[in-house]
PQR file with spaces between the fields and no chain letter, atoms N, CA, C, O and H, PARSE charges and radii, in Angstrom:
ATOM       1  N    MET     1       0.383   13.081  -63.884 -0.4000 1.5000
ATOM       2  CA   MET     1       0.352   12.063  -63.762 -0.0000 2.0000
ATOM       3  C    MET     1       0.830   11.175  -62.692  0.5500 1.7000
ATOM       4  O    MET     1       0.241   10.449  -61.891 -0.5500 1.4000
ATOM       5  N    PHE     2       2.590   11.557  -63.001 -0.4000 1.5000
ATOM       6  CA   PHE     2       3.135   10.998  -62.035 -0.0000 2.0000
ATOM       7  C    PHE     2       3.790   10.881  -60.795  0.5500 1.7000
ATOM       8  O    PHE     2       4.580   10.038  -60.368 -0.5500 1.4000
ATOM       9  H    PHE     2       3.068   12.147  -63.652  0.4000 1.0000
ATOM      10  N    LEU     3       2.967   12.599  -59.966 -0.4000 1.5000
ATOM      11  CA   LEU     3       2.941   13.067  -59.065 -0.0000 2.0000
ATOM      12  C    LEU     3       1.057   11.802  -58.417  0.5500 1.7000
ATOM      13  O    LEU     3       0.889   11.573  -57.219 -0.5500 1.4000
ATOM      14  H    LEU     3       2.326   13.284  -60.313  0.4000 1.0000
ATOM      15  N    LEU     4       0.526   11.521  -58.979 -0.4000 1.5000
ATOM      16  CA   LEU     4      -1.141   11.230  -58.686 -0.0000 2.0000
ATOM      17  C    LEU     4      -0.210    9.906  -57.607  0.5500 1.7000
ATOM      18  O    LEU     4       0.044    9.821  -56.406 -0.5500 1.4000
ATOM      19  H    LEU     4       0.661   11.707  -59.952  0.4000 1.0000
ATOM      20  N    THR     5       0.078    9.014  -58.863 -0.4000 1.5000
ATOM      21  CA   THR     5       0.805    8.164  -58.757 -0.0000 2.0000
ATOM      22  C    THR     5       1.278    7.552  -57.669  0.5500 1.7000
ATOM      23  O    THR     5       0.964    6.577  -56.985 -0.5500 1.4000
ATOM      24  H    THR     5      -0.128    9.083  -59.839  0.4000 1.0000
ATOM      25  N    PHE     6       1.903    8.163  -57.676 -0.4000 1.5000
ATOM      26  CA   PHE     6       3.165    8.560  -56.586 -0.0000 2.0000
ATOM      27  C    PHE     6       2.097    7.982  -54.924  0.5500 1.7000
ATOM      28  O    PHE     6       2.132    7.117  -54.048 -0.5500 1.4000
ATOM      29  H    PHE     6       2.158    8.955  -58.232  0.4000 1.0000
ATOM      30  N    ALA     7       1.343    9.061  -55.317 -0.4000 1.5000
ATOM      31  CA   ALA     7       0.704   10.012  -54.012 -0.0000 2.0000
ATOM      32  C    ALA     7      -0.233    8.408  -53.789  0.5500 1.7000
ATOM      33  O    ALA     7      -0.604    8.191  -52.636 -0.5500 1.4000
ATOM      34  H    ALA     7       1.315    9.763  -56.029  0.4000 1.0000
ATOM      35  N    VAL     8      -0.624    7.241  -54.974 -0.4000 1.5000
ATOM      36  CA   VAL     8      -1.662    6.175  -54.371 -0.0000 2.0000
ATOM      37  C    VAL     8      -0.243    5.834  -53.885  0.5500 1.7000
ATOM      38  O    VAL     8       0.229    6.317  -52.856 -0.5500 1.4000
ATOM      39  H    VAL     8      -0.323    7.418  -55.911  0.4000 1.0000
ATOM      40  N    LYS     9       0.485    4.871  -54.780 -0.4000 1.5000
ATOM      41  CA   LYS     9       1.960    3.907  -53.790 -0.0000 2.0000
ATOM      42  C    LYS     9       1.995    4.350  -52.302  0.5500 1.7000
ATOM      43  O    LYS     9       2.048    3.701  -51.257 -0.5500 1.4000
ATOM      44  H    LYS     9       0.101    4.479  -55.616  0.4000 1.0000
ATOM      45  N    ALA    10       1.954    5.477  -52.528 -0.4000 1.5000
ATOM      46  CA   ALA    10       2.393    5.868  -51.050 -0.0000 2.0000
ATOM      47  C    ALA    10       1.018    5.433  -49.817  0.5500 1.7000
ATOM      48  O    ALA    10       1.120    5.267  -48.601 -0.5500 1.4000
ATOM      49  H    ALA    10       1.911    6.004  -53.377  0.4000 1.0000
ATOM      50  N    GLN    11      -0.103    5.355  -50.627 -0.4000 1.5000
ATOM      51  CA   GLN    11      -0.586    4.808  -49.231 -0.0000 2.0000
ATOM      52  C    GLN    11      -1.001    3.626  -48.874  0.5500 1.7000
ATOM      53  O    GLN    11      -1.604    3.252  -47.868 -0.5500 1.4000
ATOM      54  H    GLN    11      -0.186    5.491  -51.614  0.4000 1.0000
ATOM      55  N    GLU    12      -0.585    3.023  -49.876 -0.4000 1.5000
ATOM      56  CA   GLU    12      -0.723    1.240  -48.929 -0.0000 2.0000
ATOM      57  C    GLU    12      -0.927    0.799  -47.714  0.5500 1.7000
ATOM      58  O    GLU    12      -0.049    1.096  -46.903 -0.5500 1.4000
ATOM      59  H    GLU    12      -0.095    3.326  -50.693  0.4000 1.0000
ATOM      60  N    LYS    13      -1.607    0.327  -47.425 -0.4000 1.5000
ATOM      61  CA   LYS    13      -1.111   -0.010  -46.020 -0.0000 2.0000
ATOM      62  C    LYS    13      -0.973   -1.233  -45.882  0.5500 1.7000
ATOM      63  O    LYS    13      -1.609   -2.083  -46.505 -0.5500 1.4000
ATOM      64  H    LYS    13      -2.320    0.086  -48.083  0.4000 1.0000
ATOM      65  N    ILE    14       0.034   -1.475  -44.893 -0.4000 1.5000
ATOM      66  CA   ILE    14       0.970   -2.873  -44.658 -0.0000 2.0000
ATOM      67  C    ILE    14      -0.003   -3.364  -43.319  0.5500 1.7000
ATOM      68  O    ILE    14      -0.368   -2.303  -42.813 -0.5500 1.4000
ATOM      69  H    ILE    14       0.551   -0.785  -44.387  0.4000 1.0000
ATOM      70  N    GLU    15      -0.616   -4.571  -42.480 -0.4000 1.5000
ATOM      71  CA   GLU    15      -1.381   -5.249  -41.720 -0.0000 2.0000
ATOM      72  C    GLU    15      -0.051   -5.321  -40.281  0.5500 1.7000
ATOM      73  O    GLU    15       0.878   -6.128  -40.279 -0.5500 1.4000
ATOM      74  H    GLU    15      -0.319   -5.433  -42.891  0.4000 1.0000
ATOM      75  N    ILE    16      -0.278   -4.378  -39.292 -0.4000 1.5000
ATOM      76  CA   ILE    16      -0.227   -4.619  -38.140 -0.0000 2.0000
ATOM      77  C    ILE    16      -0.156   -5.684  -37.605  0.5500 1.7000
ATOM      78  O    ILE    16      -1.211   -6.244  -37.901 -0.5500 1.4000
ATOM      79  H    ILE    16      -1.032   -3.723  -39.293  0.4000 1.0000
ATOM      80  N    THR    17       0.689   -6.631  -36.716 -0.4000 1.5000
ATOM      81  CA   THR    17       0.418   -7.488  -35.911 -0.0000 2.0000
ATOM      82  C    THR    17       1.239   -7.890  -34.420  0.5500 1.7000
ATOM      83  O    THR    17       2.359   -7.666  -33.960 -0.5500 1.4000
ATOM      84  H    THR    17       1.546   -6.176  -36.475  0.4000 1.0000
ATOM      85  N    ALA    18       0.551   -8.292  -34.166 -0.4000 1.5000
ATOM      86  CA   ALA    18       1.230   -8.264  -32.995 -0.0000 2.0000
ATOM      87  C    ALA    18       2.248   -8.512  -32.557  0.5500 1.7000
ATOM      88  O    ALA    18       2.664   -7.879  -31.586 -0.5500 1.4000
ATOM      89  H    ALA    18      -0.358   -8.474  -34.540  0.4000 1.0000
ATOM      90  N    GLU    19       3.185   -9.805  -33.298 -0.4000 1.5000
ATOM      91  CA   GLU    19       5.133   -9.803  -33.844 -0.0000 2.0000
ATOM      92  C    GLU    19       5.411   -8.346  -33.766  0.5500 1.7000
ATOM      93  O    GLU    19       6.362   -7.972  -33.080 -0.5500 1.4000
ATOM      94  H    GLU    19       2.848  -10.320  -34.086  0.4000 1.0000
ATOM      95  N    ASP    20       4.621   -7.423  -34.450 -0.4000 1.5000
ATOM      96  CA   ASP    20       5.118   -6.085  -34.877 -0.0000 2.0000
ATOM      97  C    ASP    20       4.842   -5.247  -33.178  0.5500 1.7000
ATOM      98  O    ASP    20       5.768   -4.453  -33.015 -0.5500 1.4000
ATOM      99  H    ASP    20       3.849   -7.727  -35.007  0.4000 1.0000
ATOM     100  N    TYR    21       4.245   -5.238  -32.435 -0.4000 1.5000
ATOM     101  CA   TYR    21       4.358   -4.399  -31.250 -0.0000 2.0000
ATOM     102  C    TYR    21       4.816   -5.266  -30.135  0.5500 1.7000
ATOM     103  O    TYR    21       4.670   -4.964  -28.951 -0.5500 1.4000
ATOM     104  H    TYR    21       3.492   -5.883  -32.568  0.4000 1.0000
ATOM     105  N    ALA    22       5.347   -6.299  -30.540 -0.4000 1.5000
ATOM     106  CA   ALA    22       6.484   -6.726  -28.888 -0.0000 2.0000
ATOM     107  C    ALA    22       7.844   -7.308  -30.171  0.5500 1.7000
ATOM     108  O    ALA    22       8.325   -8.403  -29.880 -0.5500 1.4000
ATOM     109  H    ALA    22       5.466   -6.544  -31.502  0.4000 1.0000
ATOM     110  N    ASN    23       8.244   -6.837  -31.087 -0.4000 1.5000
ATOM     111  CA   ASN    23       9.342   -6.180  -31.562 -0.0000 2.0000
ATOM     112  C    ASN    23      10.167   -4.917  -30.678  0.5500 1.7000
ATOM     113  O    ASN    23       9.647   -3.802  -30.641 -0.5500 1.4000
ATOM     114  H    ASN    23       7.853   -5.947  -31.323  0.4000 1.0000
ATOM     115  N    SER    24      11.342   -5.149  -30.052 -0.4000 1.5000
ATOM     116  CA   SER    24      11.692   -3.389  -29.439 -0.0000 2.0000
ATOM     117  C    SER    24      13.152   -3.372  -29.721  0.5500 1.7000
ATOM     118  O    SER    24      13.886   -2.458  -29.346 -0.5500 1.4000
ATOM     119  H    SER    24      11.765   -6.054  -30.083  0.4000 1.0000
ATOM     120  N    ARG    25      13.739   -4.899  -30.710 -0.4000 1.5000
ATOM     121  CA   ARG    25      14.630   -4.156  -31.553 -0.0000 2.0000
ATOM     122  C    ARG    25      15.028   -3.275  -33.198  0.5500 1.7000
ATOM     123  O    ARG    25      14.691   -3.145  -34.375 -0.5500 1.4000
ATOM     124  H    ARG    25      13.143   -5.641  -31.015  0.4000 1.0000
ATOM     125  N    VAL    26      15.753   -2.963  -32.402 -0.4000 1.5000
ATOM     126  CA   VAL    26      15.838   -1.450  -33.856 -0.0000 2.0000
ATOM     127  C    VAL    26      17.829   -2.372  -34.460  0.5500 1.7000
ATOM     128  O    VAL    26      18.937   -2.414  -33.926 -0.5500 1.4000
ATOM     129  H    VAL    26      16.027   -3.069  -31.446  0.4000 1.0000
ATOM     130  N    GLU    27      17.107   -3.023  -36.056 -0.4000 1.5000
ATOM     131  CA   GLU    27      18.614   -3.607  -35.917 -0.0000 2.0000
ATOM     132  C    GLU    27      19.416   -2.743  -36.498  0.5500 1.7000
ATOM     133  O    GLU    27      20.609   -2.780  -36.198 -0.5500 1.4000
ATOM     134  H    GLU    27      16.207   -2.988  -36.489  0.4000 1.0000
ATOM     135  N    MET    28      18.985   -1.872  -37.361 -0.4000 1.5000
ATOM     136  CA   MET    28      20.377   -0.425  -38.190 -0.0000 2.0000
ATOM     137  C    MET    28      20.689    0.604  -36.868  0.5500 1.7000
ATOM     138  O    MET    28      21.446    1.549  -37.087 -0.5500 1.4000
ATOM     139  H    MET    28      18.016   -1.841  -37.605  0.4000 1.0000
ATOM     140  N    ALA    29      20.088    0.430  -35.417 -0.4000 1.5000
ATOM     141  CA   ALA    29      20.848    1.414  -34.227 -0.0000 2.0000
ATOM     142  C    ALA    29      21.668    0.850  -33.667  0.5500 1.7000
ATOM     143  O    ALA    29      22.590    1.449  -33.113 -0.5500 1.4000
ATOM     144  H    ALA    29      19.473   -0.338  -35.240  0.4000 1.0000
ATOM     145  N    ASP    30      21.492   -1.062  -33.661 -0.4000 1.5000
ATOM     146  CA   ASP    30      22.296   -2.211  -32.955 -0.0000 2.0000
ATOM     147  C    ASP    30      23.387   -2.799  -34.022  0.5500 1.7000
ATOM     148  O    ASP    30      24.246   -3.665  -33.853 -0.5500 1.4000
ATOM     149  H    ASP    30      20.743   -1.549  -34.111  0.4000 1.0000
ATOM     150  N    LEU    31      23.058   -2.036  -35.169 -0.4000 1.5000
ATOM     151  CA   LEU    31      24.389   -3.044  -36.029 -0.0000 2.0000
ATOM     152  C    LEU    31      25.273   -0.861  -36.419  0.5500 1.7000
ATOM     153  O    LEU    31      24.273   -0.284  -36.845 -0.5500 1.4000
ATOM     154  H    LEU    31      22.360   -1.333  -35.306  0.4000 1.0000
ATOM     155  N    MET    32      25.442   -0.708  -36.419 -0.4000 1.5000
ATOM     156  CA   MET    32      25.677    0.964  -36.079 -0.0000 2.0000
ATOM     157  C    MET    32      26.614    1.105  -35.216  0.5500 1.7000
ATOM     158  O    MET    32      27.827    1.319  -35.227 -0.5500 1.4000
ATOM     159  H    MET    32      26.254   -1.177  -36.073  0.4000 1.0000
ATOM     160  N    ARG    33      25.269    0.831  -33.977 -0.4000 1.5000
ATOM     161  CA   ARG    33      26.326    1.388  -32.458 -0.0000 2.0000
ATOM     162  C    ARG    33      27.697   -0.119  -32.522  0.5500 1.7000
ATOM     163  O    ARG    33      28.871    0.044  -32.189 -0.5500 1.4000
ATOM     164  H    ARG    33      24.284    0.656  -33.968  0.4000 1.0000
ATOM     165  N    SER    34      26.957   -1.799  -33.153 -0.4000 1.5000
ATOM     166  CA   SER    34      28.331   -2.204  -32.408 -0.0000 2.0000
ATOM     167  C    SER    34      28.921   -1.966  -34.059  0.5500 1.7000
ATOM     168  O    SER    34      28.290   -2.950  -34.446 -0.5500 1.4000
ATOM     169  H    SER    34      26.004   -1.932  -33.423  0.4000 1.0000
ATOM     170  N    GLU    35      29.362   -1.650  -34.883 -0.4000 1.5000
ATOM     171  CA   GLU    35      30.426   -1.072  -35.832 -0.0000 2.0000
ATOM     172  C    GLU    35      30.855    0.578  -35.170  0.5500 1.7000
ATOM     173  O    GLU    35      31.592    1.344  -35.792 -0.5500 1.4000
ATOM     174  H    GLU    35      29.874   -0.851  -34.568  0.4000 1.0000
ATOM     175  N    GLY    36      30.394    0.830  -34.156 -0.4000 1.5000
ATOM     176  CA   GLY    36      31.162    2.368  -34.213 -0.0000 2.0000
ATOM     177  C    GLY    36      30.575    3.739  -34.906  0.5500 1.7000
ATOM     178  O    GLY    36      31.057    4.861  -34.754 -0.5500 1.4000
ATOM     179  H    GLY    36      29.796    0.207  -33.651  0.4000 1.0000
ATOM     180  N    LYS    37      29.780    3.504  -35.455 -0.4000 1.5000
ATOM     181  CA   LYS    37      29.296    4.517  -36.538 -0.0000 2.0000
ATOM     182  C    LYS    37      28.255    4.844  -35.894  0.5500 1.7000
ATOM     183  O    LYS    37      27.368    4.669  -36.730 -0.5500 1.4000
ATOM     184  H    LYS    37      29.389    2.592  -35.578  0.4000 1.0000
ATOM     185  N    ILE    38      27.556    5.365  -34.542 -0.4000 1.5000
ATOM     186  CA   ILE    38      26.458    5.782  -34.167 -0.0000 2.0000
ATOM     187  C    ILE    38      26.955    7.011  -33.697  0.5500 1.7000
ATOM     188  O    ILE    38      26.181    7.949  -33.504 -0.5500 1.4000
ATOM     189  H    ILE    38      28.277    5.506  -33.864  0.4000 1.0000
ATOM     190  N    TYR    39      28.638    7.146  -33.414 -0.4000 1.5000
ATOM     191  CA   TYR    39      28.933    8.176  -32.868 -0.0000 2.0000
ATOM     192  C    TYR    39      29.558    9.551  -34.435  0.5500 1.7000
ATOM     193  O    TYR    39      29.735   10.769  -34.454 -0.5500 1.4000
ATOM     194  H    TYR    39      29.267    6.384  -33.571  0.4000 1.0000
ATOM     195  N    VAL    40      29.690    8.430  -35.487 -0.4000 1.5000
ATOM     196  CA   VAL    40      29.734    9.261  -35.961 -0.0000 2.0000
ATOM     197  C    VAL    40      28.457   10.122  -36.736  0.5500 1.7000
ATOM     198  O    VAL    40      28.341   11.088  -37.491 -0.5500 1.4000
ATOM     199  H    VAL    40      29.546    7.441  -35.472  0.4000 1.0000
ATOM     200  N    LEU    41      27.934    9.523  -36.321 -0.4000 1.5000
ATOM     201  CA   LEU    41      26.190   10.541  -37.021 -0.0000 2.0000
ATOM     202  C    LEU    41      26.026   11.157  -36.305  0.5500 1.7000
ATOM     203  O    LEU    41      25.488   12.214  -36.635 -0.5500 1.4000
ATOM     204  H    LEU    41      28.028    8.739  -35.708  0.4000 1.0000
ATOM     205  N    VAL    42      26.384   10.939  -34.742 -0.4000 1.5000
ATOM     206  CA   VAL    42      25.776   11.830  -32.855 -0.0000 2.0000
ATOM     207  C    VAL    42      26.523   13.215  -33.840  0.5500 1.7000
ATOM     208  O    VAL    42      25.915   14.159  -34.343 -0.5500 1.4000
ATOM     209  H    VAL    42      26.821   10.080  -34.474  0.4000 1.0000
ATOM     210  N    GLY    43      28.417   12.852  -33.897 -0.4000 1.5000
ATOM     211  CA   GLY    43      28.784   14.113  -34.235 -0.0000 2.0000
ATOM     212  C    GLY    43      28.370   14.955  -34.880  0.5500 1.7000
ATOM     213  O    GLY    43      28.288   16.096  -34.425 -0.5500 1.4000
ATOM     214  H    GLY    43      28.911   12.085  -33.488  0.4000 1.0000
ATOM     215  N    ILE    44      27.709   14.427  -37.036 -0.4000 1.5000
ATOM     216  CA   ILE    44      27.680   15.072  -38.272 -0.0000 2.0000
ATOM     217  C    ILE    44      26.464   15.749  -37.271  0.5500 1.7000
ATOM     218  O    ILE    44      26.646   16.962  -37.165 -0.5500 1.4000
ATOM     219  H    ILE    44      27.776   13.500  -37.406  0.4000 1.0000
ATOM     220  N    ILE    45      25.500   15.358  -36.658 -0.4000 1.5000
ATOM     221  CA   ILE    45      24.180   16.573  -36.485 -0.0000 2.0000
ATOM     222  C    ILE    45      24.809   16.624  -35.638  0.5500 1.7000
ATOM     223  O    ILE    45      24.401   15.540  -35.221 -0.5500 1.4000
ATOM     224  H    ILE    45      25.351   14.373  -36.744  0.4000 1.0000
ATOM     225  N    LEU    46      25.939   17.085  -34.457 -0.4000 1.5000
ATOM     226  CA   LEU    46      25.528   17.945  -33.849 -0.0000 2.0000
ATOM     227  C    LEU    46      27.194   19.054  -34.622  0.5500 1.7000
ATOM     228  O    LEU    46      27.788   20.018  -34.140 -0.5500 1.4000
ATOM     229  H    LEU    46      26.271   17.965  -34.796  0.4000 1.0000
ATOM     230  N    ILE    47      27.344   18.505  -35.558 -0.4000 1.5000
ATOM     231  CA   ILE    47      28.609   19.370  -35.927 -0.0000 2.0000
ATOM     232  C    ILE    47      27.185   21.069  -37.431  0.5500 1.7000
ATOM     233  O    ILE    47      27.478   22.192  -37.844 -0.5500 1.4000
ATOM     234  H    ILE    47      26.861   17.722  -35.950  0.4000 1.0000
ATOM     235  N    ILE    48      26.096   20.337  -37.584 -0.4000 1.5000
ATOM     236  CA   ILE    48      24.832   20.562  -38.100 -0.0000 2.0000
ATOM     237  C    ILE    48      23.991   21.469  -37.335  0.5500 1.7000
ATOM     238  O    ILE    48      23.388   22.521  -37.545 -0.5500 1.4000
ATOM     239  H    ILE    48      25.858   19.425  -37.249  0.4000 1.0000
ATOM     240  N    PHE    49      24.182   20.641  -36.338 -0.4000 1.5000
ATOM     241  CA   PHE    49      23.250   22.314  -34.935 -0.0000 2.0000
ATOM     242  C    PHE    49      23.989   22.340  -34.604  0.5500 1.7000
ATOM     243  O    PHE    49      24.580   21.446  -35.208 -0.5500 1.4000
ATOM     244  H    PHE    49      24.671   19.785  -36.167  0.4000 1.0000
ATOM     245  N    ILE    50      24.621   22.738  -33.963 -0.4000 1.5000
ATOM     246  CA   ILE    50      25.787   24.130  -34.106 -0.0000 2.0000
ATOM     247  C    ILE    50      26.258   24.558  -34.959  0.5500 1.7000
ATOM     248  O    ILE    50      26.939   25.549  -34.697 -0.5500 1.4000
ATOM     249  H    ILE    50      24.141   23.465  -33.472  0.4000 1.0000
ATOM     250  N    GLY    51      26.205   24.063  -36.647 -0.4000 1.5000
ATOM     251  CA   GLY    51      26.435   25.287  -37.370 -0.0000 2.0000
ATOM     252  C    GLY    51      24.950   26.481  -37.688  0.5500 1.7000
ATOM     253  O    GLY    51      25.010   27.643  -38.087 -0.5500 1.4000
ATOM     254  H    GLY    51      25.652   23.258  -36.859  0.4000 1.0000
ATOM     255  N    MET    52      23.741   25.670  -37.340 -0.4000 1.5000
ATOM     256  CA   MET    52      22.631   26.256  -36.919 -0.0000 2.0000
ATOM     257  C    MET    52      22.678   27.575  -36.578  0.5500 1.7000
ATOM     258  O    MET    52      22.665   28.654  -37.171 -0.5500 1.4000
ATOM     259  H    MET    52      23.692   24.725  -37.016  0.4000 1.0000
ATOM     260  N    ILE    53      22.736   27.185  -35.458 -0.4000 1.5000
ATOM     261  CA   ILE    53      23.079   27.932  -34.095 -0.0000 2.0000
ATOM     262  C    ILE    53      23.790   29.185  -34.904  0.5500 1.7000
ATOM     263  O    ILE    53      23.185   30.178  -35.308 -0.5500 1.4000
ATOM     264  H    ILE    53      22.746   26.309  -34.977  0.4000 1.0000
ATOM     265  N    VAL    54      25.002   28.964  -35.033 -0.4000 1.5000
ATOM     266  CA   VAL    54      26.072   30.001  -35.074 -0.0000 2.0000
ATOM     267  C    VAL    54      25.138   30.869  -36.859  0.5500 1.7000
ATOM     268  O    VAL    54      24.660   31.998  -36.752 -0.5500 1.4000
ATOM     269  H    VAL    54      25.494   28.157  -34.705  0.4000 1.0000
ATOM     270  N    TYR    55      25.092   30.399  -37.713 -0.4000 1.5000
ATOM     271  CA   TYR    55      24.573   30.990  -38.890 -0.0000 2.0000
ATOM     272  C    TYR    55      23.680   31.811  -38.016  0.5500 1.7000
ATOM     273  O    TYR    55      24.011   32.994  -38.096 -0.5500 1.4000
ATOM     274  H    TYR    55      25.481   29.482  -37.800  0.4000 1.0000
ATOM     275  N    THR    56      22.602   31.603  -37.156 -0.4000 1.5000
ATOM     276  CA   THR    56      20.800   32.417  -36.862 -0.0000 2.0000
ATOM     277  C    THR    56      20.968   33.202  -35.545  0.5500 1.7000
ATOM     278  O    THR    56      20.002   33.678  -34.950 -0.5500 1.4000
ATOM     279  H    THR    56      22.334   30.642  -37.091  0.4000 1.0000
ATOM     280  N    VAL    57      22.556   33.341  -35.014 -0.4000 1.5000
ATOM     281  CA   VAL    57      23.304   34.206  -33.341 -0.0000 2.0000
ATOM     282  C    VAL    57      23.320   35.380  -35.330  0.5500 1.7000
ATOM     283  O    VAL    57      22.569   36.280  -35.705 -0.5500 1.4000
ATOM     284  H    VAL    57      23.341   32.954  -35.497  0.4000 1.0000
ATOM     285  N    ALA    58      24.550   34.700  -36.046 -0.4000 1.5000
ATOM     286  CA   ALA    58      25.237   35.937  -36.807 -0.0000 2.0000
ATOM     287  C    ALA    58      24.478   36.647  -36.938  0.5500 1.7000
ATOM     288  O    ALA    58      24.549   37.759  -36.415 -0.5500 1.4000
ATOM     289  H    ALA    58      25.161   33.968  -35.741  0.4000 1.0000
ATOM     290  N    THR    59      22.963   36.069  -38.061 -0.4000 1.5000
ATOM     291  CA   THR    59      22.297   36.679  -38.874 -0.0000 2.0000
ATOM     292  C    THR    59      21.978   37.917  -38.281  0.5500 1.7000
ATOM     293  O    THR    59      22.281   39.053  -38.646 -0.5500 1.4000
ATOM     294  H    THR    59      22.905   35.165  -38.485  0.4000 1.0000
ATOM     295  N    ASP    60      20.991   37.334  -36.827 -0.4000 1.5000
ATOM     296  CA   ASP    60      20.581   38.173  -35.684 -0.0000 2.0000
ATOM     297  C    ASP    60      21.332   39.435  -35.388  0.5500 1.7000
ATOM     298  O    ASP    60      21.194   40.625  -35.105 -0.5500 1.4000
ATOM     299  H    ASP    60      20.745   36.411  -36.531  0.4000 1.0000
ATOM     300  N    ARG    61      22.203   38.494  -35.615 -0.4000 1.5000
ATOM     301  CA   ARG    61      23.805   40.090  -35.186 -0.0000 2.0000
ATOM     302  C    ARG    61      24.147   40.893  -36.328  0.5500 1.7000
ATOM     303  O    ARG    61      25.221   41.494  -36.357 -0.5500 1.4000
ATOM     304  H    ARG    61      22.316   37.527  -35.845  0.4000 1.0000
ATOM     305  N    LYS    62      23.694   40.926  -36.844 -0.4000 1.5000
ATOM     306  CA   LYS    62      23.594   41.609  -38.573 -0.0000 2.0000
ATOM     307  C    LYS    62      22.021   42.373  -38.506  0.5500 1.7000
ATOM     308  O    LYS    62      21.764   43.546  -38.777 -0.5500 1.4000
ATOM     309  H    LYS    62      22.822   40.438  -36.821  0.4000 1.0000
ATOM     310  N    VAL    63      21.293   41.537  -38.154 -0.4000 1.5000
ATOM     311  CA   VAL    63      19.794   42.634  -38.638 -0.0000 2.0000
ATOM     312  C    VAL    63      19.545   43.588  -37.586  0.5500 1.7000
ATOM     313  O    VAL    63      19.011   44.631  -37.963 -0.5500 1.4000
ATOM     314  H    VAL    63      21.502   40.584  -37.933  0.4000 1.0000
ATOM     315  N    ARG    64      19.839   43.469  -36.194 -0.4000 1.5000
ATOM     316  CA   ARG    64      20.351   44.448  -35.110 -0.0000 2.0000
ATOM     317  C    ARG    64      21.024   45.165  -35.459  0.5500 1.7000
ATOM     318  O    ARG    64      20.570   46.282  -35.209 -0.5500 1.4000
ATOM     319  H    ARG    64      20.274   42.622  -35.888  0.4000 1.0000
ATOM     320  N    GLN    65      22.542   45.240  -36.259 -0.4000 1.5000
ATOM     321  CA   GLN    65      22.698   46.352  -36.069 -0.0000 2.0000
ATOM     322  C    GLN    65      22.945   46.917  -37.692  0.5500 1.7000
ATOM     323  O    GLN    65      23.927   47.510  -38.138 -0.5500 1.4000
ATOM     324  H    GLN    65      22.911   44.333  -36.462  0.4000 1.0000
ATOM     325  N    LEU    66      21.482   46.438  -38.505 -0.4000 1.5000
ATOM     326  CA   LEU    66      21.052   47.511  -40.059 -0.0000 2.0000
ATOM     327  C    LEU    66      20.099   47.403  -38.986  0.5500 1.7000
ATOM     328  O    LEU    66      20.505   46.364  -38.465 -0.5500 1.4000
ATOM     329  H    LEU    66      20.684   45.956  -38.143  0.4000 1.0000
ATOM     330  N    GLU    67      18.959   47.823  -38.195 -0.4000 1.5000
ATOM     331  CA   GLU    67      17.252   48.051  -37.982 -0.0000 2.0000
ATOM     332  C    GLU    67      18.335   49.068  -36.648  0.5500 1.7000
ATOM     333  O    GLU    67      17.535   49.963  -36.375 -0.5500 1.4000
ATOM     334  H    GLU    67      18.630   48.667  -38.618  0.4000 1.0000
ATOM     335  N    LYS    68      19.564   49.339  -35.810 -0.4000 1.5000
ATOM     336  CA   LYS    68      19.942   50.790  -35.144 -0.0000 2.0000
ATOM     337  C    LYS    68      20.758   51.405  -36.091  0.5500 1.7000
ATOM     338  O    LYS    68      21.369   52.306  -35.516 -0.5500 1.4000
ATOM     339  H    LYS    68      20.214   48.612  -36.032  0.4000 1.0000
ATOM     340  N    GLN    69      21.120   51.337  -37.503 -0.4000 1.5000
ATOM     341  CA   GLN    69      21.696   52.508  -38.221 -0.0000 2.0000
ATOM     342  C    GLN    69      19.828   52.765  -38.971  0.5500 1.7000
ATOM     343  O    GLN    69      19.470   53.860  -39.405 -0.5500 1.4000
ATOM     344  H    GLN    69      20.624   50.605  -37.971  0.4000 1.0000
ATOM     345  N    LEU    70      19.017   51.668  -38.961 -0.4000 1.5000
ATOM     346  CA   LEU    70      17.572   52.703  -39.455 -0.0000 2.0000
ATOM     347  C    LEU    70      17.095   53.435  -38.958  0.5500 1.7000
ATOM     348  O    LEU    70      16.677   54.480  -39.457 -0.5500 1.4000
ATOM     349  H    LEU    70      19.307   50.778  -38.608  0.4000 1.0000
ATOM     350  N    LYS    71      17.019   53.096  -37.817 -0.4000 1.5000
ATOM     351  CA   LYS    71      16.733   54.308  -35.989 -0.0000 2.0000
ATOM     352  C    LYS    71      17.514   55.619  -36.144  0.5500 1.7000
ATOM     353  O    LYS    71      16.840   56.649  -36.171 -0.5500 1.4000
ATOM     354  H    LYS    71      17.359   52.247  -37.411  0.4000 1.0000
ATOM     355  N    ASN    72      18.736   55.709  -36.239 -0.4000 1.5000
ATOM     356  CA   ASN    72      19.965   56.356  -36.216 -0.0000 2.0000
ATOM     357  C    ASN    72      19.485   57.500  -37.225  0.5500 1.7000
ATOM     358  O    ASN    72      19.515   58.579  -36.634 -0.5500 1.4000
ATOM     359  H    ASN    72      19.284   54.872  -36.217  0.4000 1.0000
ATOM     360  N    LEU    73      19.178   57.592  -38.165 -0.4000 1.5000
ATOM     361  CA   LEU    73      18.222   57.490  -39.363 -0.0000 2.0000
ATOM     362  C    LEU    73      17.211   58.375  -39.776  0.5500 1.7000
ATOM     363  O    LEU    73      17.163   59.303  -40.584 -0.5500 1.4000
ATOM     364  H    LEU    73      19.153   56.715  -38.645  0.4000 1.0000
ATOM     365  N    LYS    74      16.471   57.880  -39.061 -0.4000 1.5000
ATOM     366  CA   LYS    74      15.252   58.578  -38.265 -0.0000 2.0000
ATOM     367  C    LYS    74      14.896   59.798  -37.331  0.5500 1.7000
ATOM     368  O    LYS    74      13.743   59.951  -36.928 -0.5500 1.4000
ATOM     369  H    LYS    74      16.510   57.127  -38.405  0.4000 1.0000
């Protein structure tokens, strides 16, 4: 029942006005940039992305090694 209620609440419509289209400011990003926190955020995202790439490459090497071992057994 909770999931049904949540799904219904998530579908509420908000009217979009011309003022919304004219607004080009992103307050959260401006605040983070002014305090220098945006660079911390970008750094964390880069660390996570690089970690994912390293993990993928390491896993690929292990799989390639296992495939070679299987090929040699046949």
